[in-house]
C-alpha positions as CSV (number, residue, x, y, z in Angstrom):
1,M,103.1,78.0,141.3
2,A,102.6,81.8,140.0
3,M,101.5,84.2,142.9
4,S,98.2,86.0,142.5
5,A,97.5,89.6,141.5
6,S,98.1,92.1,144.0
7,Q,95.2,94.2,145.9
8,P,94.8,97.7,145.7
9,L,96.8,99.6,148.1
10,R,95.5,101.8,150.8
11,V,98.8,103.5,151.7
12,P,100.7,105.3,150.0
13,V,98.4,105.9,146.9
14,G,95.1,105.0,148.2
15,A,91.9,107.0,147.8
16,D,92.4,107.6,151.7
17,A,96.3,107.5,151.7
18,G,96.4,110.9,153.4
19,R,94.9,109.6,156.3
20,W,96.9,106.6,157.2
21,S,100.3,107.8,155.8
22,T,103.2,108.8,158.0
23,F,105.4,110.6,155.4
24,H,103.8,112.1,152.5
25,G,105.9,112.6,149.2
26,E,106.0,115.5,147.0
27,K,105.7,113.4,143.7
28,T,104.6,110.1,143.1
29,L,106.5,107.3,140.7
30,V,104.8,104.4,139.5
31,V,107.0,101.9,137.8
32,A,105.4,99.7,135.5
33,A,106.5,96.1,135.6
34,R,105.7,93.6,133.0
35,T,108.2,91.2,132.6
36,V,111.2,89.9,134.6
37,T,113.9,91.3,132.4
38,S,112.4,94.6,132.4
39,T,111.6,94.8,135.8
40,V,115.3,94.0,137.1
41,R,116.5,96.7,134.6
42,V,114.6,99.4,136.4
43,L,115.4,97.7,140.0
44,E,118.9,98.3,138.9
45,C,118.5,101.9,137.9
46,L,116.1,103.0,140.5
47,P,118.8,103.8,143.0
48,A,121.1,105.7,140.5
49,L,118.2,107.8,139.6
50,L,116.5,108.6,143.1
51,H,119.6,108.8,145.3
52,G,117.0,107.9,148.1
53,D,115.2,111.2,147.8
54,A,112.5,111.1,150.4
55,R,110.4,113.4,148.5
56,V,109.5,111.0,145.6
57,T,106.9,108.0,146.5
58,V,107.5,105.0,144.8
59,V,105.2,102.2,143.8
60,F,105.2,99.3,141.3
61,A,102.3,98.6,138.8
62,H,101.9,94.9,137.6
63,D,100.9,94.6,134.1
64,P,100.1,90.6,133.6
65,T,99.7,90.7,130.2
66,S,103.1,89.8,128.6
67,A,103.7,86.2,127.6
68,F,106.6,86.4,129.8
69,S,104.9,87.7,132.7
70,D,105.8,84.6,135.1
71,G,108.0,85.6,138.0
72,V,107.3,89.4,138.1
73,L,105.2,89.4,140.9
74,E,107.3,87.1,143.1
75,L,110.4,89.3,141.7
76,L,108.7,92.2,143.4
77,H,107.7,91.1,146.7
78,D,111.4,89.4,147.1
79,A,112.6,93.0,146.6
80,G,110.4,94.4,149.0
81,C,108.7,96.9,146.5
82,R,105.1,98.4,147.2
83,I,102.6,97.0,144.6
84,I,99.3,98.3,143.0
85,P,97.5,96.5,140.3
86,W,97.1,98.0,137.1
87,T,93.6,99.0,137.3
88,Q,95.1,101.2,140.4
89,V,97.6,103.3,138.3
90,R,95.4,106.0,137.1
91,Q,94.0,106.4,140.8
92,A,97.5,106.7,142.1
93,E,97.8,110.1,140.0
94,P,101.3,109.3,139.2
95,D,103.7,112.5,137.9
96,L,106.1,110.2,136.0
97,I,105.5,106.5,135.0
98,L,109.0,104.6,134.3
99,T,109.0,101.1,132.7
100,A,111.8,99.4,130.9
101,S,109.2,98.0,128.8
102,E,107.8,99.5,125.4
103,N,104.6,97.4,125.5
104,V,103.1,98.7,128.5
105,D,99.5,99.9,128.2
106,V,99.8,103.2,129.5
107,P,96.2,104.5,130.8
108,G,95.1,108.0,129.9
109,G,96.4,111.0,131.5
110,H,98.9,113.6,131.3
111,C,101.9,112.2,133.2
112,P,105.1,111.7,131.2
113,V,106.0,108.1,130.5
114,L,110.1,107.5,130.7
115,V,111.2,104.4,128.8
116,L,114.6,102.6,129.6
117,P,116.2,100.4,127.2
118,H,116.1,97.0,128.6
119,G,118.5,95.3,125.7
120,I,120.9,96.4,123.4
121,G,119.1,99.3,122.3
122,F,116.7,99.6,119.1
123,Q,118.3,96.7,117.1
124,K,115.7,94.4,116.1
125,R,112.2,93.6,115.2
126,V,110.0,91.5,117.1
127,P,106.6,90.1,117.2
128,D,104.0,93.0,118.1
129,S,101.9,91.6,121.1
130,R,99.0,94.0,119.8
131,G,98.7,92.5,116.5
132,P,99.8,90.2,113.7
133,R,102.9,92.7,112.8
134,D,106.7,92.8,114.2
135,R,108.0,96.1,115.2
136,L,110.8,98.1,116.1
137,S,112.2,97.0,119.8
138,G,112.4,99.3,122.2
139,V,109.8,101.7,120.6
140,V,106.5,102.5,122.2
141,P,103.2,102.8,119.7
142,D,103.2,106.1,117.3
143,S,100.4,107.0,119.7
144,L,101.9,107.1,122.7
145,L,104.9,109.3,120.9
146,D,102.3,111.6,119.1
147,S,100.6,112.2,122.6
148,G,103.8,114.0,123.5
149,R,103.7,111.9,127.0
150,A,106.4,109.4,125.9
151,W,110.3,109.8,126.2
152,L,112.5,107.0,125.2
153,A,115.9,106.9,127.0
154,I,119.2,106.7,124.9
155,S,122.5,105.9,126.1
156,H,124.7,108.1,123.2
157,P,124.0,110.9,120.8
158,S,124.6,108.0,118.0
159,Q,121.7,106.0,119.3
160,E,119.5,108.6,118.8
161,E,120.7,109.0,115.0
162,Q,120.2,105.2,114.5
163,L,116.7,105.1,116.1
164,L,115.7,108.1,113.7
165,S,116.8,106.3,110.8
166,S,114.7,103.3,111.5
167,H,111.6,105.1,113.2
168,P,111.3,108.8,112.3
169,K,108.6,109.3,114.4
170,A,110.6,109.4,117.6
171,A,112.0,112.6,116.5
172,G,111.8,115.0,119.5
173,R,111.1,111.8,122.2
174,T,114.2,110.8,123.2
175,L,116.4,111.7,126.3
176,L,120.0,111.2,126.8
177,V,120.6,109.4,130.2
178,G,123.9,107.7,129.7
179,D,124.3,103.9,129.9
180,P,123.4,102.4,133.4
181,C,124.8,98.8,132.4
182,Y,128.1,100.4,131.5
183,D,128.0,102.8,134.8
184,E,127.4,99.2,136.9
185,L,130.6,97.4,135.1
186,L,132.7,100.5,135.9
187,V,131.2,100.6,139.8
188,S,132.0,96.5,139.8
189,A,135.4,96.4,138.2
190,G,137.1,96.3,141.6
191,R,134.8,93.3,142.8
192,A,135.6,91.0,140.0
193,E,136.8,88.4,142.8
194,A,133.7,88.8,144.9
195,Y,131.6,88.0,141.6
196,R,133.9,85.0,141.1
197,Q,133.2,83.4,144.8
198,A,129.7,84.2,144.3
199,L,129.5,82.1,141.0
200,G,131.7,79.2,142.3
201,V,134.7,80.0,140.1
202,P,138.0,78.7,142.0
203,A,141.2,80.8,141.6
204,G,142.8,80.2,138.4
205,H,140.0,79.0,136.6
206,R,138.4,80.7,133.8
207,L,134.3,81.7,133.7
208,V,132.8,81.4,130.1
209,V,129.2,83.2,130.1
210,L,127.0,82.3,127.2
211,S,124.1,85.2,126.6
212,S,120.8,84.8,124.9
213,T,117.7,86.5,124.2
214,W,114.6,84.7,123.4
215,G,113.0,83.2,120.0
216,R,114.0,81.0,117.4
217,T,116.2,83.3,116.1
218,S,118.4,83.9,119.5
219,L,121.8,81.9,120.3
220,I,119.9,79.2,122.3
221,G,116.9,79.1,120.0
222,Q,119.2,78.3,117.1
223,D,121.6,75.7,119.0
224,P,119.7,74.4,121.9
225,D,122.9,71.9,122.7
226,L,125.5,74.6,122.4
227,A,125.7,74.8,126.4
228,A,126.0,71.2,126.5
229,R,128.7,71.0,124.0
230,I,130.8,73.8,125.7
231,L,130.5,72.0,128.8
232,A,131.7,68.6,127.7
233,A,134.4,70.5,125.7
234,L,136.0,72.4,128.7
235,P,138.0,70.6,131.1
236,Y,136.1,71.0,134.6
237,D,139.1,71.6,136.7
238,E,140.3,74.9,134.3
239,F,136.8,76.4,133.3
240,R,133.2,77.3,134.8
241,V,130.3,78.1,132.3
242,A,127.5,80.5,133.2
243,A,124.2,81.3,131.1
244,I,122.4,84.6,131.1
245,V,119.3,83.7,129.2
246,H,116.2,85.9,128.9
247,P,113.6,84.4,131.2
């Protein structure tokens, strides 16, 4: 059963939050949570971005408008996040809105919006939820770019070149932040055995991983029986198979 929408918070960003708060942050960061995939990406990146800085108050705003919104509230509650409904974002007076979804309907105001990638970059065209056309994945609407509020995080200077060749309006609106996924791989390199144990992979066995995005042109969309065929083809006493699929 889907979890119901969150109620407005009174602390730490409510109208009378100062009356009830023990700690008062100097800055307010609102994380826009729209899909499970994009929310997971922000949750993974936040520790490295904030380093536990107590001066920053962090709340998560749930945007329920996505076709992939199921599970977002459950994810946030399980992670112990403080959640506000989307209607409270403007009242929270954020100093920064952080998201890994370019589809967030950013409320009016002047605060900057930092958009992290949640896929492999600006590589494909996807259906536009705002209309019948498609659009370049990872890029916010031109109106938000033109406002000067949006910043698109990139992992490498060459990614900016690739983006501008497809979407020139993003010129001057990129921010080089590095690749958080690569950083996690480096940090995790020495923990391979712990991951194997968590995934139930016995010593001496090989782990085969399938990764697929969503849609008819995705790996699973084009070949729904692929996982079953691989399971049938690989000896159980030598292999384990895992699938990473878009929720």
